[in-house]
C-alpha positions as CSV (number, residue, x, y, z in Angstrom):
1,M,155.3,-76.7,-16.4
2,A,152.5,-79.3,-16.0
3,P,152.8,-82.1,-18.9
4,R,150.2,-81.7,-21.4
5,S,146.6,-83.8,-21.1
6,A,145.9,-86.7,-23.1
7,R,143.7,-84.5,-24.9
8,A,146.1,-81.9,-26.0
9,N,149.0,-84.6,-26.8
10,Q,146.1,-86.5,-29.3
11,E,145.4,-82.9,-30.8
12,M,148.9,-82.3,-31.2
13,R,149.3,-85.7,-32.9
14,E,146.3,-85.0,-34.7
15,Q,147.8,-81.6,-36.6
16,S,151.2,-83.4,-37.1
17,R,149.2,-86.1,-39.2
18,E,147.3,-83.5,-40.9
19,R,150.6,-81.2,-42.0
20,I,151.8,-84.4,-43.6
21,L,149.2,-84.8,-45.7
22,V,148.7,-81.4,-46.9
23,A,152.5,-81.3,-47.4
24,A,152.5,-85.0,-48.9
25,L,149.7,-83.7,-51.8
26,E,151.7,-80.9,-52.0
27,V,154.6,-82.7,-53.2
28,F,152.9,-85.5,-55.1
29,A,151.2,-82.8,-57.3
30,E,154.4,-80.8,-58.0
31,K,156.8,-83.7,-58.8
32,G,154.7,-86.8,-59.0
33,Y,154.0,-90.3,-57.5
34,Q,157.6,-91.1,-58.7
35,G,159.7,-88.3,-58.2
36,A,158.4,-86.9,-54.9
37,T,160.1,-88.4,-51.6
38,V,159.9,-88.9,-48.4
39,S,162.5,-86.6,-47.2
40,E,160.8,-83.5,-49.4
41,I,157.4,-84.6,-47.4
42,T,158.4,-84.4,-44.1
43,T,160.5,-81.2,-44.7
44,R,157.6,-79.4,-46.0
45,A,155.5,-80.8,-43.2
46,G,158.1,-79.8,-40.3
47,V,158.3,-83.1,-39.0
48,S,160.5,-86.0,-38.4
49,R,160.8,-89.2,-40.8
50,G,160.5,-91.6,-37.7
51,L,156.8,-89.8,-36.9
52,L,155.6,-89.9,-40.7
53,N,156.5,-93.4,-40.9
54,Y,154.6,-93.9,-37.4
55,Y,151.3,-92.8,-39.6
56,F,152.2,-94.0,-42.8
57,P,155.1,-96.3,-43.5
58,G,155.5,-95.5,-47.1
59,K,154.4,-93.2,-50.1
60,H,151.9,-95.8,-51.2
61,Q,149.7,-95.6,-47.8
62,L,150.0,-91.5,-48.5
63,V,148.3,-91.8,-51.5
64,D,145.5,-94.3,-49.8
65,E,144.8,-91.7,-47.5
66,L,144.5,-89.1,-50.0
67,L,142.4,-90.7,-52.4
68,A,140.2,-92.1,-49.8
69,R,139.6,-89.0,-48.2
70,Y,139.0,-87.5,-51.5
71,L,135.9,-90.1,-51.8
72,D,134.8,-89.4,-48.9
73,G,134.7,-86.3,-49.3
74,V,132.4,-86.6,-52.9
75,V,130.5,-89.0,-51.0
76,E,129.5,-86.7,-48.6
77,L,128.5,-83.8,-50.8
78,V,125.3,-85.6,-52.4
79,M,124.1,-86.8,-48.5
80,V,120.8,-84.2,-48.2
81,D,118.0,-83.8,-46.7
82,G,114.7,-82.5,-48.6
83,G,112.5,-83.2,-51.9
84,P,114.0,-84.4,-54.8
85,D,114.3,-80.9,-56.1
86,E,115.8,-79.3,-53.3
87,R,118.0,-82.4,-52.9
88,L,119.5,-81.5,-56.5
89,A,120.2,-78.2,-56.4
90,A,121.8,-78.1,-53.2
91,I,123.9,-81.1,-54.9
92,I,124.7,-78.9,-57.7
93,D,125.5,-76.0,-55.1
94,R,127.7,-77.8,-52.8
95,V,129.8,-79.3,-55.3
96,L,130.3,-76.0,-56.9
97,L,131.1,-74.1,-53.9
98,A,133.5,-76.9,-52.8
99,A,135.5,-77.0,-56.1
100,V,135.7,-73.5,-56.0
101,T,136.9,-73.2,-52.4
102,T,139.5,-76.0,-52.6
103,A,140.6,-75.5,-56.1
104,G,144.2,-76.0,-55.2
105,V,143.0,-79.5,-53.5
106,Q,140.9,-80.4,-56.0
107,R,143.6,-79.3,-58.9
108,M,146.3,-81.7,-56.6
109,T,143.7,-84.8,-56.2
110,L,143.3,-84.4,-59.5
111,S,146.9,-85.1,-60.5
112,L,146.9,-88.3,-58.6
113,V,143.4,-89.5,-59.8
114,L,144.7,-89.5,-63.1
115,G,148.5,-90.3,-62.9
116,P,149.4,-93.5,-64.5
117,A,151.4,-94.3,-61.5
118,T,149.0,-93.7,-59.0
119,H,145.3,-94.2,-60.8
120,P,145.9,-98.1,-60.1
121,L,145.5,-96.9,-56.5
122,F,142.8,-95.0,-56.6
123,A,140.9,-97.7,-58.3
124,A,141.8,-99.9,-55.1
125,A,140.6,-97.1,-53.2
126,E,137.7,-97.0,-54.8
127,A,137.0,-100.7,-54.2
128,R,137.3,-100.4,-50.7
129,K,135.0,-97.6,-50.8
130,E,132.4,-99.8,-52.6
131,E,129.4,-99.5,-50.0
132,R,130.0,-95.7,-50.1
133,V,130.3,-95.5,-53.4
134,A,127.4,-97.6,-54.1
135,A,125.1,-95.1,-51.3
136,L,126.1,-92.1,-53.6
137,E,124.9,-94.1,-56.9
138,D,121.9,-94.8,-54.9
139,A,121.4,-92.0,-53.2
140,L,121.3,-89.8,-57.1
141,R,119.1,-92.8,-58.4
142,S,116.1,-92.3,-55.9
143,L,116.1,-89.0,-56.7
144,F,116.3,-88.7,-60.2
145,A,113.4,-91.5,-59.7
146,E,111.0,-89.5,-57.8
147,R,111.3,-86.7,-60.4
148,G,110.2,-89.4,-62.7
149,A,113.1,-90.0,-64.8
150,A,112.4,-93.0,-67.4
151,D,116.1,-94.1,-66.6
152,P,117.6,-93.1,-63.3
153,A,120.4,-95.1,-63.6
154,L,121.6,-92.9,-66.6
155,E,120.8,-89.7,-65.3
156,E,122.9,-90.4,-62.5
157,V,125.5,-90.9,-64.6
158,L,124.7,-87.9,-66.5
159,L,124.7,-85.3,-63.5
160,R,128.0,-86.9,-62.4
161,S,129.9,-86.8,-65.5
162,V,128.4,-83.2,-65.5
163,L,129.5,-82.2,-61.8
164,E,133.1,-84.2,-62.5
165,G,133.9,-81.8,-65.6
166,V,133.0,-78.9,-64.0
167,I,134.8,-79.4,-61.0
168,F,138.2,-80.6,-63.2
169,K,137.7,-77.2,-65.8
170,I,137.3,-75.4,-62.0
171,A,140.6,-76.9,-60.8
172,V,142.1,-76.2,-64.3
173,Y,141.0,-72.6,-64.9
174,A,140.8,-71.2,-61.1
175,G,139.4,-68.3,-61.1
176,Q,138.5,-67.7,-64.6
177,Y,135.7,-70.3,-64.6
178,P,132.1,-68.7,-64.8
179,V,130.5,-70.8,-62.1
180,E,127.5,-68.4,-61.5
181,R,126.5,-69.1,-65.2
182,I,127.3,-72.6,-65.2
183,R,125.2,-72.6,-61.9
184,R,122.1,-70.9,-64.0
185,R,122.7,-73.2,-66.8
186,L,121.9,-76.4,-64.5
187,Y,119.3,-75.3,-62.6
188,A,117.8,-74.5,-66.0
189,L,118.9,-77.7,-67.6
190,Y,116.9,-79.8,-64.2
191,G,114.1,-77.5,-64.2
192,L,114.6,-76.3,-60.8
193,G,114.2,-72.1,-61.5
194,E,116.1,-69.5,-60.7
195,P,119.1,-69.8,-58.1
196,V,118.8,-68.1,-54.7
197,G,121.6,-65.8,-53.8
198,S,125.1,-66.2,-55.2
199,L,127.7,-69.0,-54.4
200,T,130.8,-66.9,-55.9
201,G,129.9,-63.2,-55.8
202,S,130.3,-62.8,-59.6
203,D,131.8,-64.1,-63.0
204,P,135.0,-62.6,-64.3
205,P,134.5,-60.9,-67.5
206,P,134.9,-62.6,-70.6
207,V,138.4,-62.5,-71.3
208,G,138.2,-64.8,-74.8
209,R,139.5,-68.3,-73.9
210,M,140.5,-69.8,-70.7
211,R,144.3,-70.0,-69.3
212,A,145.2,-72.7,-67.5
213,A,145.9,-71.4,-63.9
214,S,149.6,-71.9,-62.5
215,A,150.1,-73.6,-59.1
216,T,150.7,-70.4,-57.5
217,E,147.0,-69.1,-59.2
218,A,145.3,-72.4,-57.8
219,G,146.1,-71.4,-54.3
220,P,147.6,-73.3,-51.3
221,A,146.8,-76.3,-50.4
222,D,143.8,-77.0,-47.9
223,T,143.6,-79.9,-45.7
224,P,141.9,-82.7,-48.0
């Protein structure tokens, strides 16, 4: 049998690293940072302890990578082209769609962002990503300035607060959340007209109060 090429070996290493990160996110969400063990993560990922240590010397480094990826993903969602209204509509759509299609991942990541033991790690990751976070803020402020806002910085904070709240609700309530109605309301709030097409098909019918989704309902973890 011919030896694997350098490219094939690289692909296998990347796949193993991704499996470790997915498994770590699941275990951290289920057990918390303090309760999670490296042994549980390696078992779920199907890798050896030595391989995990090769990429991530400890739990701290795993959380750091997961949170850094989360921040990178948030920044990418707002980096769009077009006029100010086009950009705002695209940002709303991209955030809603990402929240729906990765609800399980969002739910587990939020457990790291909000957890008492891991929130300081999130703050540290955010500090290291300061340039990217600043670019996100500047992009949104520029958008609102182009739209003629009296206080673009305040509008940036408001939009992020609203969208982060929506992400949280989708993560917690999964398929019960009225994404399409919220989308239309956000478009109306910012004077963007009617949305084109649908992101999720249709909203679930109103059935009284929403109930928090179980881990099973939230779906399996996708690669963060």
